[in-house]
C-alpha positions in Angstrom: 70.6 136.5 107.2 69.8 137.7 103.2 67.1 136.5 101.7 69.3 135.9 98.3 71.7 133.9 100.2 68.7 131.4 101.6 67.1 131.8 98.2 70.5 130.7 96.7 70.7 127.7 99.8 74.2 129.1 100.5 75.7 128.1 103.7 76.2 131.4 106.1 78.5 131.1 109.1 77.8 133.1 112.2 81.0 134.2 114.5 80.3 136.0 117.8 81.3 139.3 118.2 82.9 139.5 122.0 81.1 136.5 123.6 82.6 137.2 126.8 83.0 141.0 126.7 82.6 141.7 130.5 85.4 140.0 131.4 87.8 141.7 127.9 86.5 144.6 129.4 87.9 144.4 133.1 90.9 142.6 132.0 91.6 145.2 129.4 91.0 148.5 132.2 93.6 146.6 134.5 95.8 146.2 131.1 96.1 149.7 130.8 96.4 150.6 134.3 99.7 147.9 134.5 101.1 149.5 131.5 100.2 153.2 133.4 102.4 152.4 136.7 104.4 150.0 134.5 103.4 147.3 136.5 105.5 143.6 136.6 101.6 142.1 136.2 101.1 143.8 132.6 102.7 140.9 130.7 100.5 138.7 132.3 97.0 140.7 132.2 98.1 141.6 128.7 98.3 137.6 128.0 95.1 136.8 129.7 93.6 139.5 127.3 94.5 138.3 124.4 93.4 134.6 125.2 90.1 134.9 126.2 89.8 137.5 123.2 90.1 134.7 121.1 87.9 132.2 122.6 85.2 131.4 120.9 82.9 130.2 123.5 80.7 132.4 126.1 81.7 132.0 129.9 79.5 131.4 132.9 82.1 132.4 135.6 85.1 133.3 135.5 86.8 130.1 137.3 86.0 128.7 133.4 89.0 131.2 132.2 91.1 128.3 134.0 92.2 126.4 131.1 93.2 130.1 129.5 96.8 131.1 129.1 97.3 134.5 131.1 94.8 133.4 134.1 95.6 132.0 137.2 93.4 130.6 140.3 93.3 134.6 141.9 92.8 136.6 138.8 89.8 134.1 138.3 88.6 134.9 142.1 88.8 138.4 141.5 87.0 138.3 138.5 84.5 136.1 139.8 83.8 139.1 142.7 83.8 141.4 140.2 81.1 139.7 138.4 79.1 138.7 141.9 79.1 142.7 142.4 78.2 143.1 138.9 74.9 140.7 139.2 73.7 142.6 142.4 73.8 145.6 141.4 72.0 144.5 138.3 69.7 142.7 140.3 69.4 145.5 142.8 68.3 148.5 140.4 65.8 145.7 138.4 63.9 145.9 142.0 64.6 149.4 142.2 62.5 149.7 138.9 59.7 147.6 139.3 59.0 149.8 143.2 58.9 152.9 141.0 57.0 151.8 138.5 59.5 152.1 135.4 59.9 149.8 132.8 62.5 147.6 133.4 65.2 146.5 130.8 65.1 143.4 128.7 66.3 140.2 129.9 69.1 140.0 127.6 70.2 143.7 128.5 70.8 142.6 132.3 72.8 139.8 131.0 74.9 141.3 128.8 75.8 144.8 130.1 79.5 144.5 130.4 80.5 147.5 133.5 79.1 147.3 136.4 79.4 150.5 138.7 82.5 150.8 140.2 80.8 152.1 143.9 78.9 148.8 144.5 82.0 146.4 143.2 84.3 148.3 144.9 82.0 148.3 148.3 81.2 144.4 147.6 84.9 142.9 146.6 86.1 145.2 149.8 84.4 143.5 152.6 85.6 140.0 151.4 88.5 138.7 152.9 89.3 137.8 149.3 90.8 141.5 149.4 93.6 140.1 151.3 95.3 138.2 148.8 95.0 140.9 146.3 98.7 142.1 146.8 100.4 138.3 145.4 98.5 139.4 142.3 99.4 142.9 142.7 95.7 144.4 143.2 96.1 145.9 147.0 93.0 147.3 146.5 89.6 145.7 144.7 88.9 146.6 140.7 87.4 150.1 140.0 86.7 150.9 136.2 87.6 153.2 133.8 84.3 156.0 132.6 86.1 155.3 129.1 86.0 151.4 129.0 83.6 150.5 125.6 80.2 149.9 126.5 77.3 148.3 124.7 74.2 148.8 127.3 72.0 151.7 128.4 72.8 150.8 131.7 76.3 151.7 130.9 75.6 155.6 131.3 74.8 155.4 134.7 78.5 153.5 135.7 79.7 156.1 133.8 78.0 159.0 135.7 78.9 157.6 139.5 82.4 156.9 138.1 83.6 160.2 137.7 83.8 160.9 141.5 86.0 158.2 141.4 89.8 159.0 141.6 92.0 157.5 139.2 95.5 157.5 141.2 93.5 155.1 143.8 94.1 152.0 141.8 94.3 148.8 142.4 98.5 148.9 140.9 99.0 152.9 142.0 98.9 151.7 145.3 100.2 148.3 145.1 103.3 149.8 144.1 102.9 152.3 146.6 103.5 150.1 148.9 105.7 148.1 147.9 108.3 150.4 147.5 107.6 152.6 150.7 109.2 155.4 152.3 112.6 156.0 150.1 116.4 155.6 152.1 114.5 154.0 154.9 116.3 150.4 155.3 116.0 147.7 158.3 117.2 144.6 158.3 115.7 141.5 159.4 115.8 140.4 162.7 119.4 137.9 162.6 120.1 138.7 158.8 123.9 139.7 157.6 123.0 143.3 158.2 121.7 143.3 161.0 124.4 141.5 162.7 127.3 143.2 161.2 125.7 146.6 162.5 124.9 145.3 166.1 128.6 144.1 166.4 129.9 147.2 165.4 127.8 149.3 167.6 129.2 146.7 170.8 132.5 147.8 169.0 131.9 151.4 169.3 131.0 150.9 173.4 134.1 149.1 174.1 136.3 151.8 172.3 134.2 154.5 170.5 137.4 155.5 167.8 138.2 152.2 167.3 137.1 150.2 163.4 137.2 146.4 163.0 139.0 144.7 160.3 137.1 142.5 158.2 138.4 139.1 159.9 137.6 140.3 162.9 134.1 141.5 162.2 132.9 138.2 160.7 134.3 136.4 163.6 132.2 138.4 166.3 129.4 139.0 163.8 128.2 135.2 163.4 126.8 134.6 166.6 124.0 137.1 166.1 123.5 135.8 162.3 121.2 133.1 161.2 122.8 132.7 157.8 127.0 132.2 157.1 129.5 134.8 156.8 132.1 132.8 154.5 130.2 129.9 153.4 126.8 130.9 150.5 123.9 128.7 150.8 123.1 125.9 148.4 122.6 127.3 145.1 123.6 130.7 145.8 126.6 132.6 145.4 126.0 134.8 148.0 126.9 135.0 151.9 125.6 137.1 154.8 128.5 139.3 154.2 127.0 140.5 150.8 124.6 142.6 152.9 128.0 145.3 153.8 127.5 147.1 150.6 124.1 147.8 151.3 124.9 149.1 154.1 127.9 151.0 152.7 125.3 152.5 149.9 123.1 153.2 152.3 125.3 155.3 154.5 125.2 153.3 157.4 128.8 152.1 157.5 132.0 154.0 156.8 135.1 151.8 155.0 138.4 153.5 156.0 140.7 152.0 152.2 140.7 149.9 149.9 143.3 147.6 151.1 143.0 146.1 154.5 139.6 147.8 154.9 138.4 148.4 158.5 134.9 149.7 159.6 133.1 151.7 161.3 129.5 153.0 161.5 128.2 156.5 160.7 126.2 158.6 163.4 122.8 157.3 161.1 124.1 153.3 160.8 124.6 154.0 164.9 121.0 155.1 166.0 119.6 151.6 163.5 121.4 150.1 165.4 120.4 151.0 168.3 117.1 151.2 167.4 117.2 147.5 166.2 119.1 146.3 169.1 116.5 147.3 171.3 114.1 145.9 169.7 115.1 142.3 169.7 115.7 142.2 173.7 112.4 140.7 173.6 113.0 138.1 171.2 115.0 135.3 172.4 117.5 133.4 170.6 117.7 129.8 169.3 120.5 129.5 172.4 118.0 131.1 175.1 114.7 128.7 174.4 117.0 125.7 174.2 119.1 126.2 177.1 116.9 128.8 179.4 116.1 126.8 182.0 119.1 124.7 182.6 120.9 125.5 185.8 124.3 127.5 185.6 127.4 125.9 186.5 129.9 127.4 188.5 132.4 129.9 187.4 135.2 127.0 188.0 133.6 124.6 185.5 136.7 124.1 183.1 134.8 123.6 180.3 133.2 126.8 178.9 130.5 126.7 175.5 133.8 129.3 173.1 136.7 126.6 175.0 138.6 125.3 171.8 140.9 123.3 173.5 142.6 120.0 172.8 142.6 118.0 176.3 142.9 113.9 175.4 143.0 112.1 178.3 146.7 110.9 178.9 148.7 108.5 177.3 149.2 105.6 179.8 146.7 106.2 182.4 143.5 104.4 180.5 144.7 100.9 182.7 144.3 101.8 186.3 141.7 104.2 184.9 139.3 101.5 184.3 139.6 99.6 187.0 139.6 102.2 189.5 136.0 102.6 190.6 134.4 106.0 189.0 131.2 107.4 190.7 129.3 110.5 189.5 126.6 112.0 191.9 123.5 114.5 190.2 124.9 117.5 190.5 128.8 116.8 190.6 129.2 116.6 186.2 129.0 118.5 183.4 127.7 117.0 180.1 129.3 118.0 177.6 129.4 117.8 173.5 132.2 116.2 172.1 133.2 116.6 168.2 135.1 115.2 166.2 138.4 117.3 165.1 138.0 116.3 161.5 134.8 117.8 161.6 136.5 121.1 161.6 138.8 123.1 158.8 140.8 123.2 161.8 141.1 124.4 165.4 143.3 127.0 164.5 141.5 128.4 161.2 138.6 131.2 163.4 136.5 131.2 160.7 135.6 127.3 160.5 131.8 127.7 159.2 131.3 124.3 161.9 133.0 126.5 164.5 131.2 129.4 164.0 128.3 127.6 164.0 129.0 126.6 167.7 129.5 129.4 168.8 126.4 131.0 168.6 125.2 129.0 171.5 127.4 130.5 174.5 125.4 127.8 176.9 126.3 124.8 175.0 129.3 122.9 177.0 130.7 121.2 174.3 134.6 120.3 173.3 136.9 119.0 170.1 138.3 115.9 170.5 139.4 113.0 168.2 137.3 110.5 167.7 138.1 107.3 166.5 134.4 106.0 165.9 131.3 108.8 165.4 132.0 112.5 164.6 129.6 113.8 167.5 129.2 112.0 171.0 128.8 113.2 174.2 130.6 112.8 178.0 129.5 113.0 181.4 132.6 115.4 182.9 132.9 115.9 187.0 133.5 118.9 188.1 136.4 118.9 190.7 137.7 115.5 189.1 138.4 116.5 185.4 139.5 113.8 184.7 136.8 111.7 185.3 134.9 111.0 182.1 132.3 108.8 181.1 130.9 108.3 177.9 126.4 108.7 177.1 125.8 105.7 174.6 124.8 107.9 171.6 126.9 108.4 169.3 125.8 110.5 165.8 127.7 109.8 162.6 127.5 113.4 160.4 126.7 112.6 156.1 126.5 115.8 153.9 124.2 114.0 150.6 127.1 114.0 148.9 129.2 112.7 151.0 126.9 109.8 151.7 127.4 109.1 147.6 131.2 108.8 147.6 131.3 107.2 151.0 128.7 104.3 149.5 130.7 104.0 145.9 134.1 103.9 147.8 133.1 101.2 150.7 133.2 103.1 153.4 129.8 102.8 153.8 129.5 99.8 155.0 133.3 100.3 156.9 132.2 102.9 159.0 128.1 101.0 159.8 130.5 98.2 161.0 132.5 99.9 163.4 129.4 101.7 164.7 127.5 99.0 165.7 130.8 97.5 167.5 132.4 100.8 169.4 129.5 99.6 172.4 127.0 102.3 172.2 123.6 100.9 171.4 122.6 104.6 170.2 123.2 105.1 167.1 121.9 108.6 165.1 122.8 108.8 160.9 122.8 112.8 160.5 122.1 113.9 157.0 122.4 116.7 155.4 120.9 118.2 152.0 122.8 119.6 149.7 122.6 121.7 147.0 118.8 121.5 146.6 120.2 117.1 146.6 121.3 117.6 143.0 124.5 116.3 141.3 125.7 114.0 144.0 126.9 111.4 142.1 124.2 108.5 142.6 120.5 109.3 141.7 118.5 110.2 144.9 116.0 107.3 145.1 119.1 104.7 145.5 120.5 107.2 148.4 116.8 107.2 150.4 117.2 103.4 149.7 120.4 103.3 151.3 118.7 105.4 154.4 116.0 103.5 154.4 118.4 100.3 154.9 120.1 102.0 158.1 117.1 102.6 159.8 116.2 98.8 159.3 118.2 96.5 158.8 121.2 98.7 160.4 118.6 99.7 163.6 120.1 102.9 163.3 118.2 106.4 164.3 118.2 108.7 161.3 117.2 112.3 161.2 117.4 114.6 158.4 118.1 118.3 158.5 118.4 121.2 155.5 121.6 123.0 156.6 124.6 122.8 158.7 122.6 125.5 161.1 119.9 123.0 161.4 121.9 120.3 162.4 124.1 122.0 165.1 120.6 123.1 166.4 119.6 119.4 166.8 122.6 118.7 168.2 122.2 121.5 171.0 118.9 120.5 171.5 120.2 116.8 172.2 122.7 118.1 174.9 119.7 119.7 176.4 117.8 116.7 176.2 121.0 114.1 177.4 121.2 116.8 180.2 118.0 117.2 181.6 118.3 113.0 181.3 121.1 112.2 183.1 121.8 115.1 185.6 119.0 113.5 188.3 121.4 109.7 187.4 124.2 108.5 189.7 127.1 107.4 187.0 129.5 104.7 187.7 131.9 103.3 185.4 131.5 99.4 184.3 132.9 98.8 181.1 129.7 98.3 179.2 127.0 101.2 178.1 123.4 101.1 179.9 120.6 99.2 178.4 118.7 102.6 176.9 116.8 101.0 174.1 114.0 103.5 173.2 115.7 107.5 174.0 111.8 108.6 174.3 110.9 107.4 177.7 112.5 108.9 180.6 113.3 106.3 183.0 115.5 107.9 185.9 117.1 104.2 187.5 119.4 104.8 190.4 122.6 104.1 189.0 124.0 103.7 185.2 127.1 101.8 183.9 129.0 103.8 181.6 132.1 103.4 180.0 135.2 106.1 180.2 135.8 107.7 177.3 139.2 107.0 176.5 138.5 103.6 177.1 135.8 104.1 174.1 138.0 106.1 172.2 140.8 103.5 172.1 139.1 100.8 171.4 137.4 102.1 168.1 140.7 103.0 167.0 141.0 101.7 163.3 144.6 100.2 164.6 144.0 97.9 166.8 144.7 94.6 166.3 141.7 92.9 164.3 140.7 89.1 165.7 139.9 86.4 162.8 136.4 87.0 163.2 136.6 90.8 163.0 138.6 90.3 159.8 136.1 87.6 158.0 133.2 89.4 158.6 135.1 92.7 157.0 136.3 90.1 153.8 132.1 88.4 154.3 131.0 92.8 154.2 132.6 92.9 150.3 130.0 90.3 148.9 126.9 91.7 146.7 124.0 92.2 149.5 125.5 91.3 152.6 125.0 93.1 155.1 126.2 93.6 158.9 123.6 91.6 160.2 123.9 88.7 157.3 127.7 88.9 158.3 127.5 88.8 162.4 125.1 85.3 161.3 127.3 83.8 159.2 130.1 84.5 161.8 128.2 82.8 165.0 127.6 79.6 163.1 131.5 79.9 161.3 133.7 82.2 163.2 136.5 81.4 160.7 136.7 80.8 157.2 138.6 78.1 158.2 136.2 76.4 159.9 133.2 76.9 156.9 135.7 75.8 154.3 135.9 72.9 156.1 131.9 72.5 156.1 132.0 73.4 152.1 134.3 70.4 151.9 132.2 68.4 153.6 128.9 68.7 151.4 128.5 68.1 147.7 127.6 71.3 145.3 124.0 71.3 146.0 124.5 70.8 149.6 126.8 73.2 149.9 125.1 76.1 147.8 122.3 75.4 150.5 124.4 75.4 153.2 124.2 79.4 154.8 120.7 79.3 153.0 118.5 78.6 156.7 120.7 81.0 158.6 118.4 83.5 160.7 119.9 87.1 160.7 118.8 90.3 162.5 115.5 91.2 165.1 113.3 90.0 162.5 114.8 86.3 162.4 114.7 86.3 158.2 116.9 83.6 156.7 119.9 84.7 154.9 118.7 83.0 151.4 119.4 80.9 148.6 121.0 83.2 146.4 123.9 84.6 148.4 124.4 81.4 150.5 125.1 80.2 147.0 127.9 83.1 146.0 129.3 82.7 149.1 129.6 79.0 148.7 131.4 79.4 145.6 133.2 81.8 147.1 135.2 79.5 149.1 134.5 76.4 148.1 137.6 76.4 145.7 139.9 76.2 148.3 141.1 73.1 150.2 141.6 73.2 153.9 144.6 71.7 155.2 
């Protein structure tokens, strides 16, 4: 400080020049290397170096840099490893000098030396587990320090002498880029991806007919069973399907295209070689179908329902009465468990590329059939092998809803009406299968409202709610349920009794000697929307239109007052105060809760103006 400034009592400000010189030098070296290699990490490293240069306070560890721009956790951990290696290097040099009797550097010079020896840094960091996470930062190898970095300490001369033998081509960014690029011209699609499915399907076709090519429609139909993604429906939030991989296969010279209009595709010699390698590598990889159905005994070839059958074999009209009265008994091993799919869940049975049909075709061992279901979207039947006209419905029904469809059904009132019909269908186990849609955005209703509706469905209605992320997961869930029901009911004797088996807990595997089930025709006809409704059923549907009335509350009211006339007569005998609380003490649901005065008052004002005659 100048003496004349002190004599004049002037304020003198001091500013540190590079308070974190060591960290700055390491970052500047990384920036230079990233720029030379044209790495996409250059902007991040440049921003980190600039923010660190502007920071006026010294930082003891690199972990404190997390508050600055451009720093993330992995970069801070990397710099901390460099600092630890540098301190160990300085300590070893100090001890070595003391052992030889040489004068040691001052404490200040030891602590501010900005550049560690690259050999020490490399040796200490490469042996640590942190080096395994460097590729996520773009650093697949430990840091190496450039000898041209700025130094302000005599110790750096020793570092420069050591670094002369280090190759500049082995830097972290260069090795990371080499690893990312790989060998030029090599392409190997992932297992069960779009490219994999196309190559394997064309290979199978070439084995059947070597000189035959495939059209796009035929190729998509055959390739879908080898692919997890859909060839016709893009993922939520994406514009690409599994067919989008065809452009890459054409560019790589693995597939040839004959003409632009009505194009046909076939494998090249390189594509056939790659497809053979993929097919051989996948022989030991079990498919989802194998993992689900590999331990189920195979049935006889005479079984009428196979996995790929798409038929419309509804029971004949006019036979329900005789079938319901006739005695049906199915011994273990005499029947198959078949998944029934509502036709309305598909775009039509004649549409070969329907996503739902193509998803179910991925499971060759899944016995399924397409019917017109009056309630629910999926259910299971036990079908006799020798007498296929004998069909008994298992006590399980599935209602599938996509999140946008759920919001629409709540807005137009179908939500409560469908739940009411599911409760009255006679099948005890109702599963509400909900699929996410487009990251659950733009659904038409707030997401919390939809989640609350599903919670009410689980708690108040007693349904089992299952959530999936896509149609693929929903079909997988149904396939696993089919296997589970096959194991569960395969050892039972099934009989028709017009009522469902009392199976309150589907997690228990108690096997009774005989189970009474209803026939499929009786189930479907009794669940039809067009069947004549009783006065009580109409009264229940009327009450459900009121805000706050659930199925349990409507049933509690109609159990006490089966018809609107009986309720109006009860109101006619009461004054206004008594009428408003007439229904308040009625119990509903399994928890026997009261309906409450608010809802009782709403019902009273709806019916009290009517005069019984």
